[in-house]
Every structure is written in C-alpha cells, then in structure tokens.
Backbone as JSON, one array per atom type, in Angstrom:
{
  "sequence": "MEPTIATEKAALRQSVKHFCLSDSDRSHSDQLLFARFLALPQVEQAHTLFLYYGVGMEPDTAQLIEPLLQRGKVIVLPCCRPQGVMEFRQYMGPQALQKGSYDIPEPDETCPPLVPGTDSLLLAPALCCDRRGFRLGHGGGYYDRYLTRHTPYTVALCRGSLLLDSIPAAAHDRQLDLILTERERLSFS",
  "N": [[19.93, -18.85, -1.08], [17.28, -20.97, -0.14], [15.68, -22.9, -2.66], [12.87, -23.34, -2.39], [11.97, -21.34, -0.65], [12.66, -19.08, -2.13], [10.98, -19.46, -4.35], [8.47, -19.37, -3.1], [8.53, -16.73, -2.15], [8.63, -15.31, -4.58], [6.13, -15.97, -5.69], [4.4, -14.86, -3.77], [5.13, -12.2, -3.99], [4.23, -11.61, -6.6], [1.49, -11.93, -6.19], [0.92, -9.92, -4.27], [1.59, -7.64, -5.71], [-0.6, -7.28, -7.3], [-2.45, -6.21, -5.69], [-4.9, -3.8, -5.06], [-5.85, -0.43, -4.43], [-8.18, 2.2, -4.18], [-7.58, 5.56, -5.31], [-8.37, 7.42, -3.35], [-8.59, 5.79, -1.05], [-5.96, 4.92, -0.86], [-4.61, 7.36, -0.43], [-5.75, 8.1, 2.03], [-4.87, 5.95, 3.65], [-2.08, 6.37, 3.43], [-1.84, 8.87, 4.75], [-2.61, 8.2, 7.39], [-0.58, 6.32, 8.01], [1.72, 7.96, 7.78], [1.27, 9.92, 9.74], [1.4, 8.36, 12.04], [4.02, 7.43, 11.83], [5.53, 9.85, 11.94], [4.98, 10.57, 14.52], [6.43, 8.86, 16.08], [8.63, 8.22, 18.82], [11.19, 7.37, 18.2], [11.67, 8.52, 15.71], [11.69, 11.19, 16.41], [13.98, 11.21, 18.03], [15.98, 10.49, 16.27], [18.65, 11.69, 14.29], [19.36, 11.43, 11.66], [17.55, 10.31, 8.91], [16.96, 7.55, 6.98], [15.4, 7.22, 4.13], [13.12, 6.18, 1.49], [11.91, 6.26, -1.88], [8.62, 5.6, -2.35], [7.13, 3.15, -4.46], [4.77, 1.88, -6.88], [2.25, 0.26, -5.1], [3.23, 0.95, -2.65], [3.48, 3.13, 0.23], [3.47, 6.67, -0.44], [6.18, 7.84, 0.16], [7.71, 10.09, -0.36], [6.34, 12.23, 0.54], [7.09, 12.5, 3.16], [9.48, 13.82, 3.32], [9.65, 16.73, 3.37], [8.24, 17.49, 5.85], [10.01, 16.27, 7.67], [12.45, 17.52, 7.13], [11.76, 20.08, 7.97], [11.78, 19.67, 10.67], [14.41, 19.65, 11.17], [15.84, 17.41, 10.49], [18.25, 15.22, 8.94], [18.0, 14.0, 5.74], [18.27, 11.04, 3.9], [18.69, 9.19, 0.94], [18.34, 6.15, -1.02], [20.7, 4.86, -3.42], [20.95, 2.81, -6.09], [23.42, 0.66, -7.21], [25.64, -0.98, -9.62], [25.97, -4.62, -9.62], [24.26, -5.19, -7.48], [24.73, -3.47, -5.35], [24.04, -1.06, -2.86], [23.99, 2.3, -1.94], [23.68, 5.12, 0.25], [22.77, 8.52, -0.13], [22.88, 11.92, 0.88], [19.93, 13.85, 0.85], [19.63, 16.68, -1.02], [17.81, 18.45, -1.94], [15.24, 18.84, -4.51], [16.42, 19.57, -6.92], [18.81, 18.25, -6.98], [18.31, 15.65, -7.59], [18.25, 12.69, -9.57], [17.14, 10.51, -12.21], [17.21, 7.26, -11.27], [18.2, 3.82, -10.92], [15.66, 1.6, -11.92], [14.01, 3.7, -12.53], [13.57, 5.33, -10.34], [13.73, 8.26, -8.38], [16.9, 9.47, -7.27], [19.55, 10.73, -5.19], [22.05, 12.75, -6.78], [25.54, 12.58, -7.84], [26.68, 14.79, -6.6], [25.77, 14.9, -4.07], [26.5, 14.16, -0.69], [27.69, 10.92, 0.36], [26.34, 8.87, 2.95], [26.44, 6.87, 5.92], [24.57, 4.82, 8.2], [24.44, 5.86, 11.6], [24.54, 5.7, 15.2], [22.46, 7.35, 15.77], [20.52, 7.08, 13.84], [17.72, 6.24, 11.72], [16.21, 3.83, 9.71], [13.94, 3.63, 7.17], [12.43, 0.99, 5.8], [11.58, -0.32, 2.62], [8.58, -2.12, 1.77], [6.66, -4.61, 0.31], [4.84, -6.17, 1.6], [4.36, -7.16, 5.03], [5.05, -9.26, 7.9], [3.64, -10.63, 10.95], [5.73, -11.46, 12.45], [7.81, -9.79, 12.11], [9.12, -9.59, 9.7], [9.77, -8.5, 6.33], [8.66, -8.29, 2.93], [10.4, -7.55, 0.15], [11.1, -6.05, -3.06], [12.64, -7.93, -4.33], [15.23, -7.6, -5.23], [17.24, -7.71, -3.36], [18.78, -5.65, -2.32], [18.4, -4.2, 0.14], [18.6, -6.29, 1.99], [21.3, -7.06, 1.69], [22.53, -4.62, 2.37], [21.74, -4.27, 5.02], [23.16, -6.25, 6.28], [25.59, -5.18, 6.66], [25.2, -2.81, 8.01], [23.51, -1.58, 10.88], [21.09, 0.05, 11.57], [18.26, 1.42, 13.41], [15.3, -0.06, 12.37], [12.37, 0.47, 10.47], [9.2, -0.34, 9.06], [6.57, 0.66, 6.93], [3.4, -0.57, 6.6], [0.55, -1.4, 4.89], [-2.45, -2.19, 6.53], [-4.02, -4.2, 5.41], [-2.14, -5.66, 4.14], [-0.6, -6.87, 6.0], [0.56, -9.8, 7.02], [0.22, -13.07, 8.56], [2.48, -14.67, 8.34], [5.38, -14.58, 6.33], [7.49, -16.0, 3.79], [10.78, -16.51, 4.92], [14.26, -16.27, 4.7], [17.5, -17.35, 5.92], [19.17, -15.1, 5.72], [17.47, -12.94, 5.87], [16.59, -10.03, 7.58], [15.11, -9.32, 10.64], [12.81, -6.73, 11.25], [12.86, -3.77, 13.34], [10.53, -2.44, 13.97], [7.15, -2.4, 12.9], [4.7, -0.52, 11.35], [1.24, -0.18, 10.92], [-1.84, 1.22, 9.69], [-3.29, 1.08, 12.01], [-1.96, -0.52, 13.84], [0.93, -1.21, 15.87], [3.79, -2.93, 15.77], [6.34, -4.18, 17.6], [9.7, -5.31, 17.63], [12.1, -5.19, 18.88]],
  "CA": [[18.6, -18.99, -0.54], [16.68, -22.24, -0.5], [14.77, -22.71, -3.8], [11.46, -23.29, -2.0], [11.71, -20.01, -0.11], [12.71, -18.15, -3.27], [9.77, -19.67, -5.13], [7.36, -18.85, -2.3], [8.62, -15.26, -2.15], [8.26, -14.82, -5.91], [4.68, -16.11, -5.84], [3.77, -13.87, -2.9], [5.43, -10.9, -4.6], [3.29, -11.46, -7.72], [0.15, -11.78, -5.62], [0.82, -8.61, -3.62], [1.67, -6.57, -6.71], [-1.92, -7.1, -7.89], [-3.29, -5.56, -4.68], [-5.33, -2.48, -5.55], [-6.59, 0.51, -3.59], [-8.59, 3.4, -4.9], [-6.72, 6.7, -5.0], [-8.76, 8.02, -2.07], [-8.21, 4.86, 0.02], [-4.51, 4.96, -0.75], [-4.25, 8.64, 0.19], [-6.15, 8.01, 3.44], [-3.93, 5.03, 4.28], [-0.78, 7.06, 3.53], [-1.9, 9.9, 5.79], [-2.59, 7.53, 8.69], [0.75, 5.76, 8.21], [2.69, 9.04, 7.97], [1.03, 10.54, 11.05], [1.93, 7.44, 13.06], [5.49, 7.43, 11.7], [6.07, 11.13, 12.41], [4.78, 10.65, 15.97], [7.3, 7.9, 16.79], [9.76, 8.8, 19.57], [12.44, 7.03, 17.49], [11.84, 9.53, 14.66], [12.08, 12.43, 17.1], [15.33, 11.06, 18.54], [16.93, 10.28, 15.17], [19.2, 12.86, 13.6], [19.4, 11.11, 10.23], [16.53, 9.35, 8.49], [17.22, 6.89, 5.71], [14.09, 7.01, 3.54], [13.1, 5.65, 0.13], [10.76, 6.71, -2.66], [7.66, 4.52, -2.53], [6.7, 2.88, -5.83], [3.63, 0.97, -6.95], [1.27, 0.43, -4.03], [3.88, 1.37, -1.41], [3.15, 4.5, 0.62], [4.17, 7.73, -1.17], [7.07, 8.33, 1.21], [8.27, 11.41, -0.7], [5.6, 13.19, 1.35], [7.72, 12.62, 4.49], [10.73, 14.57, 3.25], [9.53, 18.13, 3.82], [8.0, 17.6, 7.3], [11.21, 15.88, 8.43], [13.43, 18.61, 6.98], [11.31, 21.18, 8.84], [12.16, 19.3, 12.04], [15.86, 19.7, 11.26], [16.42, 16.08, 10.25], [19.01, 14.96, 7.72], [17.31, 12.97, 4.95], [19.17, 10.29, 3.06], [17.94, 8.34, 0.03], [19.18, 5.11, -1.6], [21.17, 4.84, -4.81], [21.28, 1.43, -6.47], [24.61, 0.59, -8.05], [25.82, -2.3, -10.25], [26.24, -5.8, -8.8], [23.39, -5.25, -6.31], [25.23, -2.63, -4.26], [23.25, 0.12, -2.57], [24.56, 3.3, -1.03], [22.74, 6.2, 0.55], [23.32, 9.87, -0.26], [22.05, 12.94, 1.51], [18.99, 14.59, 0.02], [20.04, 18.09, -1.06], [16.76, 19.17, -2.65], [14.79, 18.19, -5.75], [17.32, 19.9, -8.03], [19.95, 17.33, -6.93], [17.84, 14.29, -7.83], [18.31, 12.19, -10.94], [16.45, 9.24, -12.38], [18.16, 6.19, -10.99], [17.78, 2.46, -11.26], [14.21, 1.35, -11.84], [13.37, 5.0, -12.73], [13.26, 5.93, -9.04], [14.62, 9.39, -8.12], [17.94, 9.27, -6.27], [20.5, 11.84, -5.15], [23.13, 12.66, -7.76], [26.91, 12.44, -7.32], [27.09, 15.96, -5.81], [25.25, 14.71, -2.71], [27.45, 13.33, 0.08], [27.25, 9.6, 0.84], [26.26, 8.73, 4.41], [26.11, 5.54, 6.46], [23.84, 5.0, 9.45], [25.13, 5.9, 12.89], [23.68, 5.32, 16.32], [21.32, 8.26, 15.81], [19.86, 6.93, 12.54], [16.56, 5.37, 11.55], [16.06, 3.44, 8.32], [12.61, 3.21, 6.76], [12.66, -0.05, 4.79], [10.42, -0.56, 1.76], [7.98, -3.44, 1.95], [5.41, -4.92, -0.39], [4.01, -6.62, 2.7], [5.13, -7.56, 6.22], [4.34, -10.26, 8.7], [3.54, -10.38, 12.39], [6.98, -11.9, 13.08], [8.79, -8.73, 11.93], [9.81, -9.69, 8.42], [9.18, -7.77, 5.2], [8.92, -8.8, 1.59], [10.79, -6.46, -0.73], [10.87, -6.25, -4.5], [13.37, -9.1, -4.8], [16.6, -7.3, -5.66], [18.18, -8.02, -2.28], [19.61, -4.49, -1.95], [18.3, -3.91, 1.57], [19.15, -7.43, 2.75], [22.77, -6.95, 1.69], [22.91, -3.41, 3.09], [21.51, -4.44, 6.46], [24.15, -7.14, 6.88], [26.77, -4.35, 6.97], [24.8, -1.67, 8.84], [22.42, -1.99, 11.76], [20.29, 1.14, 12.13], [16.91, 1.09, 13.84], [14.56, -0.24, 11.12], [10.91, 0.58, 10.53], [8.5, -0.49, 7.79], [5.17, 1.05, 6.87], [2.69, -1.66, 5.94], [-0.91, -1.26, 4.9], [-3.01, -3.24, 7.37], [-4.51, -5.31, 4.58], [-0.97, -6.4, 3.65], [0.11, -7.44, 7.15], [0.25, -11.23, 7.0], [0.69, -13.82, 9.73], [3.84, -15.15, 8.09], [5.88, -14.58, 4.96], [8.71, -16.81, 3.72], [12.0, -15.8, 5.33], [15.49, -17.05, 4.62], [18.44, -17.07, 7.01], [19.77, -13.77, 5.58], [16.46, -11.89, 6.06], [16.71, -9.39, 8.88], [13.87, -8.9, 11.29], [12.7, -5.29, 11.48], [12.66, -3.37, 14.73], [9.17, -1.95, 14.16], [6.25, -2.32, 11.75], [3.51, 0.3, 11.58], [0.12, -0.17, 9.99], [-2.71, 2.35, 9.99], [-3.85, 0.92, 13.36], [-1.14, -1.35, 14.73], [2.37, -0.99, 16.05], [4.4, -4.19, 16.16], [7.73, -3.94, 17.96], [10.48, -6.56, 17.68], [13.43, -4.97, 19.48]],
  "C": [[18.02, -20.32, -1.03], [15.68, -22.01, -1.64], [13.3, -22.61, -3.39], [11.1, -21.91, -1.43], [11.72, -18.97, -1.22], [11.45, -18.24, -4.11], [8.55, -19.11, -4.4], [7.36, -17.33, -2.29], [8.19, -14.69, -3.49], [6.75, -14.89, -6.11], [3.94, -15.07, -4.99], [3.96, -12.46, -3.47], [4.44, -10.62, -5.74], [1.87, -11.21, -7.22], [-0.05, -10.38, -5.03], [0.85, -7.48, -4.63], [0.34, -6.34, -7.41], [-2.91, -6.48, -6.9], [-3.65, -4.16, -5.16], [-6.08, -1.72, -4.46], [-7.05, 1.65, -4.48], [-7.64, 4.53, -4.51], [-7.07, 7.31, -3.65], [-8.41, 7.1, -0.9], [-6.7, 4.86, 0.23], [-4.05, 6.23, -0.05], [-4.58, 8.62, 1.69], [-5.19, 7.1, 4.21], [-2.57, 5.69, 4.47], [-0.79, 8.07, 4.66], [-1.88, 9.3, 7.19], [-1.2, 6.97, 9.0], [1.77, 6.86, 8.52], [2.51, 9.71, 9.32], [1.6, 9.66, 12.16], [3.45, 7.41, 13.04], [6.08, 8.71, 12.29], [5.92, 11.3, 13.92], [5.68, 9.71, 16.77], [8.39, 8.62, 17.59], [11.09, 8.51, 18.89], [12.71, 8.02, 16.36], [12.3, 10.83, 15.3], [13.54, 12.36, 17.56], [16.38, 10.93, 17.44], [17.38, 11.61, 14.59], [19.11, 12.67, 12.1], [18.37, 10.04, 9.92], [16.81, 8.86, 7.09], [15.85, 6.5, 5.14], [14.23, 6.33, 2.18], [11.91, 6.29, -0.56], [9.84, 5.52, -2.88], [7.26, 4.39, -3.99], [5.52, 1.91, -5.79], [2.63, 1.27, -5.84], [1.92, 0.75, -2.68], [3.41, 2.77, -1.04], [4.03, 5.5, -0.13], [5.09, 8.47, -0.2], [7.77, 9.64, 0.88], [7.57, 12.49, 0.11], [6.21, 13.39, 2.74], [8.92, 13.57, 4.47], [10.59, 15.97, 3.83], [9.22, 18.25, 5.31], [9.23, 17.24, 8.14], [12.3, 16.94, 8.31], [13.05, 19.79, 7.87], [11.63, 20.91, 10.3], [13.68, 19.31, 12.22], [16.55, 18.36, 11.05], [17.25, 16.07, 8.97], [18.31, 13.8, 7.02], [18.3, 12.35, 3.98], [18.33, 9.33, 2.22], [18.88, 7.32, -0.63], [19.54, 5.38, -3.06], [21.59, 3.41, -5.1], [22.41, 1.44, -7.48], [24.71, -0.79, -8.68], [26.18, -3.39, -9.22], [25.45, -5.8, -7.49], [23.85, -4.43, -5.13], [24.31, -1.43, -4.1], [24.04, 1.01, -1.64], [23.48, 4.33, -0.78], [23.47, 7.52, 0.44], [22.33, 10.86, 0.33], [21.17, 13.65, 0.48], [19.35, 16.07, 0.12], [19.03, 18.93, -1.84], [16.41, 18.5, -3.96], [15.71, 18.46, -6.94], [18.52, 18.95, -8.08], [19.52, 15.87, -7.06], [17.98, 13.95, -9.31], [17.52, 10.9, -11.01], [17.48, 8.14, -12.22], [17.66, 4.86, -11.49], [16.28, 2.33, -11.05], [13.4, 2.64, -11.98], [12.95, 5.67, -11.43], [14.23, 7.09, -8.81], [15.65, 9.04, -7.03], [18.89, 10.46, -6.31], [21.63, 11.65, -6.16], [24.49, 12.63, -7.06], [27.39, 13.65, -6.52], [26.65, 15.83, -4.36], [26.17, 13.78, -1.93], [26.87, 11.98, 0.48], [27.28, 9.58, 2.37], [25.98, 7.28, 4.76], [25.42, 5.76, 7.79], [24.77, 5.01, 10.66], [24.15, 5.49, 13.98], [22.44, 6.2, 16.43], [20.54, 8.24, 14.5], [18.66, 6.0, 12.61], [16.42, 5.09, 10.06], [14.63, 2.96, 8.09], [12.79, 2.25, 5.58], [11.41, -0.23, 3.93], [9.91, -1.98, 1.94], [6.73, -3.56, 1.1], [4.38, -5.4, 0.62], [4.94, -6.99, 3.85], [4.36, -8.66, 6.93], [4.42, -9.93, 10.18], [4.77, -10.88, 13.16], [8.08, -10.85, 12.92], [9.57, -8.79, 10.64], [9.04, -8.95, 7.33], [9.49, -8.51, 3.92], [9.2, -7.6, 0.72], [10.51, -6.81, -2.17], [11.71, -7.37, -5.1], [14.78, -8.84, -5.27], [17.65, -7.59, -4.61], [19.03, -6.85, -1.81], [19.59, -4.23, -0.45], [18.85, -5.05, 2.41], [20.67, -7.34, 2.82], [23.22, -5.74, 2.52], [22.81, -3.62, 4.61], [22.39, -5.53, 7.08], [25.39, -6.35, 7.28], [26.46, -3.2, 7.92], [23.58, -2.08, 9.66], [21.69, -0.8, 12.38], [18.98, 0.59, 12.69], [16.06, 1.04, 12.57], [13.06, -0.25, 11.35], [10.37, 0.3, 9.13], [7.07, 0.0, 7.97], [4.45, 0.0, 6.04], [1.19, -1.39, 6.02], [-1.48, -2.45, 5.67], [-3.5, -4.44, 6.6], [-3.38, -6.15, 4.0], [-0.07, -6.89, 4.79], [-0.35, -8.89, 7.28], [0.73, -11.9, 8.28], [2.14, -14.25, 9.56], [4.15, -15.01, 6.61], [7.14, -15.44, 4.93], [9.93, -15.96, 4.09], [13.18, -16.76, 5.28], [16.42, -16.64, 5.75], [19.02, -15.66, 6.93], [18.77, -12.63, 5.79], [16.55, -11.35, 7.48], [15.35, -8.97, 9.41], [13.92, -7.39, 11.51], [12.58, -5.01, 12.96], [11.21, -3.0, 15.0], [8.4, -1.98, 12.84], [5.05, -1.49, 12.18], [2.48, 0.03, 10.5], [-0.72, 1.06, 10.35], [-3.21, 2.29, 11.43], [-2.97, 0.18, 14.34], [0.31, -0.9, 14.75], [2.95, -2.29, 16.57], [5.89, -3.96, 16.38], [8.46, -5.27, 18.14], [11.87, -6.35, 18.27], [13.32, -4.6, 20.94]]
}
C-alpha cells in the first residue's frame, strides 16, 4: 500500500475511534440499522450470513444472530488466525464461542468452517464508509485479504454521521455491494 494512503487511513481511523454516541443514541441507531438490514431482499434470499461481532462504536451485530436463526439462516462468524489469516466457522450457539483475537467472541474448533457460496451474504465491519462504496476497517487487513479469495454479496452498516464523501482507498480495497445507514441505502453492484 502506498505510504500516503496508509498514513491517511491511520489518521482517519484515529479520528473515527473518538466518535461518541450516548447509549440511547447508539441503541436507536442500531435498531434502525438492524431493521433496514433484516428487511433487505438479499438477506431474505441468502441461506448463509457471514456476520461479525461489533466492537467499539460499531453496531452491536450480536443482536442480529437470533432473529436470523429464527428465519432458518445459517450464521457464520470470523476467526482470526496467525499471519493475518481469517476463516469463518458456523455459529453453533453461545456455548461454542471462545474469546478469540482482540478478545472478540469466535466459534471454537468444534464448529465447522464454511466459505461463502452463491447464496451467501457477508456483513463487513466498518469504522466508517464513503459514498463511493468503500469502508475503513480496523487496519488488520483480514477482510481485504479474505475478499480477494471469496466474492460474496457484501454489505456494511454505517452510522449516517460516519458516512463520508470519500475515504482513502488502495488498489486492494474492495468496493462493497451495499452500504446501509439509518436513512440511506447506497448500492454499488
């Protein structure tokens, strides 16, 4: 990655991490984002949903697991491995979760690994997104590397106040298929 883009991303990451919402504003934002996500036809059509556990100011995506399981969906969560490798394993209930990298819950070794198929949707974590379809992650590159090998339909949930006109993007950054805010739907596929 070009040093200027890396530097710009790091500065933006630091700036966004200081973004604050009250607990009630965050809860309200989460509920709007989740309602819009659950209403997507792509969610209804998907058999397998690749989710993540939101951390920091990200939406509390653990709240999506139960409603999706009730719809008969297969839920898959990421597991971060050494050397920046990420795999996804099927969610088999809270009893099969362990504390993983970065203290984020992840499925244990008893849960089967899965890769996205044509009937999959991947919810990508994002500190912020832009109106061109790019997201800014936490900087580990796990999703960027994963999405070079797999091409599921990708969605990001972005708080409207963190939807920017443009964020720095390198050649390896993959444009998302869809970004949802509390009020907007931006489609790029």
